[in-house]
C-alpha positions as CSV (number, residue, x, y, z in Angstrom):
1,M,17.2,-17.0,-4.6
2,D,13.7,-17.2,-6.0
3,S,12.1,-16.2,-2.7
4,R,14.4,-13.1,-2.6
5,I,13.3,-12.1,-6.1
6,L,9.6,-12.6,-5.2
7,K,10.1,-10.4,-2.1
8,R,11.7,-7.6,-4.1
9,A,9.0,-7.9,-6.8
10,G,6.3,-7.7,-4.2
11,K,8.0,-4.7,-2.5
12,A,8.2,-2.9,-5.9
13,V,4.5,-3.6,-6.6
14,M,3.4,-2.4,-3.2
15,R,5.5,0.8,-3.3
16,S,3.4,3.9,-3.1
17,Y,4.0,7.5,-4.1
18,K,2.8,10.8,-2.8
19,L,-0.3,12.1,-4.4
20,R,0.5,15.7,-5.5
21,M,-2.3,18.2,-5.9
22,P,-2.2,21.6,-7.5
23,A,-2.0,24.8,-5.5
24,Q,-0.1,23.1,-2.7
25,M,-3.2,21.1,-1.6
26,D,-1.4,17.9,-0.9
27,L,-3.6,15.1,0.5
28,P,-2.3,12.5,3.1
29,M,-2.9,9.9,0.4
30,R,-0.4,7.8,-1.5
31,V,-1.0,5.9,-4.8
32,R,0.4,2.6,-6.0
33,P,0.9,3.0,-9.7
34,W,1.1,-0.8,-10.4
35,F,-2.4,-1.4,-9.0
36,V,-3.7,1.5,-11.1
37,G,-2.5,-0.2,-14.2
38,F,-3.7,-3.6,-13.0
39,T,-7.2,-2.2,-12.3
40,F,-7.4,-0.4,-15.6
41,A,-6.4,-3.5,-17.6
42,L,-8.8,-5.7,-15.7
43,M,-11.7,-3.3,-16.1
44,L,-11.0,-3.1,-19.9
45,L,-11.0,-6.9,-20.1
46,L,-14.2,-7.3,-18.2
47,S,-15.9,-4.6,-20.3
48,L,-14.9,-6.5,-23.5
49,L,-16.0,-9.9,-22.1
50,G,-19.4,-8.4,-21.0
51,F,-20.4,-7.8,-24.6
52,T,-19.2,-11.1,-26.0
53,E,-20.1,-14.7,-25.4
54,L,-16.5,-15.9,-25.0
55,A,-16.5,-15.9,-21.2
56,H,-19.8,-17.7,-21.1
57,D,-18.4,-20.6,-23.1
58,I,-15.5,-21.0,-20.6
59,M,-17.1,-20.7,-17.2
60,N,-20.5,-20.1,-15.5
61,D,-22.0,-16.7,-15.8
62,K,-22.3,-16.2,-12.0
63,L,-18.8,-17.5,-11.4
64,E,-17.6,-14.9,-14.0
65,H,-19.3,-12.1,-12.0
66,F,-17.9,-13.4,-8.7
67,L,-14.3,-13.7,-9.9
68,G,-14.2,-10.6,-12.1
69,I,-15.7,-8.1,-9.6
70,G,-13.9,-9.7,-6.7
71,T,-10.5,-9.3,-8.3
72,A,-11.3,-5.7,-9.5
73,T,-12.4,-4.8,-5.9
74,A,-9.1,-6.1,-4.4
75,L,-7.0,-4.3,-7.0
76,F,-8.9,-1.1,-6.6
77,Y,-8.6,-1.1,-2.8
78,L,-4.8,-1.7,-3.0
79,I,-4.4,1.5,-5.1
80,F,-4.6,3.7,-2.0
81,D,-2.1,4.0,0.8
82,V,-3.0,6.4,3.6
83,E,-0.1,8.0,5.5
84,E,0.4,6.8,9.1
85,D,-0.1,10.3,10.6
86,A,-3.5,10.7,8.9
87,R,-4.8,7.4,10.1
88,R,-5.7,9.0,13.4
89,I,-8.6,10.7,11.6
90,W,-11.5,8.5,10.9
91,I,-12.3,9.7,7.4
92,W,-8.7,9.2,6.2
93,R,-8.3,5.9,7.9
94,H,-11.3,4.5,6.1
95,S,-11.0,6.5,2.9
96,A,-9.8,3.6,0.8
97,M,-12.7,1.4,2.0
98,I,-15.2,4.2,1.4
99,A,-14.0,4.7,-2.2
100,T,-14.0,1.0,-2.8
101,F,-17.6,0.6,-1.5
102,I,-18.8,3.4,-3.8
103,M,-16.9,2.4,-6.9
104,C,-17.1,-1.4,-6.7
105,F,-20.1,-2.3,-4.6
106,L,-22.6,0.4,-5.7
107,L,-21.4,1.4,-9.2
108,G,-19.7,-1.8,-10.3
109,G,-21.9,-4.3,-8.5
110,I,-25.4,-2.8,-8.7
111,V,-25.6,0.2,-11.0
112,S,-23.7,-1.5,-13.9
113,E,-26.2,-4.4,-13.9
114,I,-29.1,-2.0,-14.1
115,V,-27.5,-0.1,-16.9
116,Q,-26.7,-3.3,-18.9
117,S,-30.4,-4.3,-18.7
118,F,-31.2,-1.4,-21.2
119,F,-28.8,-2.9,-23.8
120,P,-30.2,-5.3,-26.4
121,N,-29.6,-9.0,-25.7
122,K,-29.1,-8.2,-22.0
123,T,-31.6,-9.1,-19.2
124,F,-31.6,-8.0,-15.6
125,Q,-30.8,-10.8,-13.2
126,V,-30.8,-10.4,-9.4
127,G,-28.3,-13.3,-9.3
128,D,-25.7,-11.3,-11.1
129,I,-26.0,-8.6,-8.5
130,L,-25.7,-11.1,-5.6
131,A,-22.6,-12.6,-7.3
132,N,-21.1,-9.2,-7.7
133,L,-21.7,-8.2,-4.1
134,L,-20.4,-11.5,-2.8
135,G,-17.3,-11.3,-5.0
136,S,-16.6,-7.7,-3.9
137,T,-16.9,-8.7,-0.2
138,V,-14.4,-11.5,-0.6
139,G,-12.0,-9.3,-2.7
140,L,-12.2,-6.5,-0.2
141,Y,-11.5,-8.7,2.7
142,A,-8.5,-10.3,0.9
143,A,-7.1,-6.9,-0.1
144,Y,-7.6,-5.6,3.5
145,M,-5.6,-8.4,5.0
146,I,-2.8,-8.0,2.4
147,E,-2.6,-4.3,3.0
148,R,-2.7,-4.8,6.8
149,H,0.2,-7.3,6.6
150,H,2.2,-4.8,4.4
151,R,1.7,-2.0,6.9
152,H,2.8,-4.3,9.7
153,R,6.0,-5.2,7.9
154,R,6.6,-1.6,7.1
155,E,6.2,-0.6,10.8
156,I,8.7,-3.3,11.8
157,A,11.2,-1.9,9.3
158,R,10.9,1.5,10.9
159,L,11.3,0.1,14.4
160,Y,14.5,-1.7,13.5
161,Q,16.4,1.6,12.9
162,P,19.1,2.5,15.5
163,L,18.3,5.5,17.7
164,G,21.6,7.2,16.9
165,Q,21.6,6.5,13.2
166,G,21.3,10.1,12.2
167,E,24.3,12.4,12.1
168,P,24.6,14.6,15.3
169,S,23.6,18.2,14.8
170,P,26.5,20.6,14.9
171,T,24.3,23.3,16.5
172,S,23.0,21.0,19.2
173,S,22.9,22.6,22.7
174,E,23.1,19.4,24.6
175,E,26.0,19.3,27.0
176,N,28.1,16.3,27.9
177,L,27.7,15.0,31.5
178,P,30.8,15.3,33.7
179,L,32.9,12.2,34.2
180,H,33.9,11.0,37.7
181,A,37.3,9.9,36.5
182,Q,39.6,11.5,34.0
183,P,40.1,9.3,31.0
184,S,43.6,8.0,30.3
185,K,45.5,9.2,27.3
186,F,45.2,5.7,25.8
187,N,41.4,5.8,25.9
188,T,41.0,9.3,24.8
189,K,39.0,9.6,21.6
190,P,38.3,12.6,19.4
191,G,35.5,14.8,20.6
192,G,31.9,14.4,19.4
193,S,28.9,12.4,20.2
194,T,28.9,8.7,19.9
195,R,26.8,7.4,17.1
196,V,25.5,3.9,16.6
197,G,25.8,2.5,13.2
198,N,23.0,0.9,11.3
199,V,23.7,-2.8,12.0
200,W,20.5,-3.8,10.2
201,D,21.4,-3.3,6.5
202,S,18.7,-3.9,3.9
203,R,20.0,-7.4,3.0
204,S,20.2,-8.7,6.6
205,R,16.8,-7.3,7.5
206,E,15.2,-8.8,4.4
207,E,16.7,-12.2,5.1
208,L,16.2,-12.4,8.8
209,F,12.9,-10.6,9.3
210,G,11.4,-10.6,5.8
211,I,11.3,-6.9,5.6
212,G,13.0,-4.2,3.6
213,D,13.6,-0.5,3.7
214,E,10.9,2.1,3.5
215,D,9.7,3.5,0.2
216,A,12.2,5.8,-1.4
217,S,9.6,8.5,-1.6
218,D,9.2,8.5,2.1
219,D,12.9,9.5,2.5
220,E,12.5,12.2,-0.1
221,D,9.5,13.7,1.8
222,R,11.4,13.7,5.1
223,N,14.4,15.4,3.5
224,R,12.1,18.1,2.1
225,A,10.4,18.6,5.4
226,S,13.7,18.9,7.3
């Protein structure tokens, strides 16, 4: 029971939504709102701890930089979810990593330490930059593996959909093949195409394969496109 609750909670946290742009300039980029909130809360906490001595009394200064920037990098990377069709293009496939490198490695890991050196009671230390870069590297790798595992499970969920799950089109021009023998009256069934039901419901797929349905927003986008 607890594992099922954890799976549903993880699925809700990893759910992404279409990024809408004005003037019908939609980008092939999706956003995970939960990680936006997590990143904002963590950055606010780190900014407050940076101007107080509370964190220095609890742990080592370099360990604080390593854990803080590493966690922020992982959360920031998981904000973005590129659509599968756009992953064929190099710039979109690596867009989340490029944005993370600019925001976390350059601005958060290097520029922030240089700016803090101009504040009173703050000194510039190369060790802080090294701890930031090392933490960002570990956090980026961990987030990349988590996002890769999530995309793998999502692809499996798409593959385990029956081919004939959709309703047959009433305007379809496909003709039925002729039969070699006339069916008996006992085996005669109402006309129409045979449709395979969805034998993999959400509960059975989640229990047997550890996967769930696709994001609800994906279905809405497909309905709008059709």
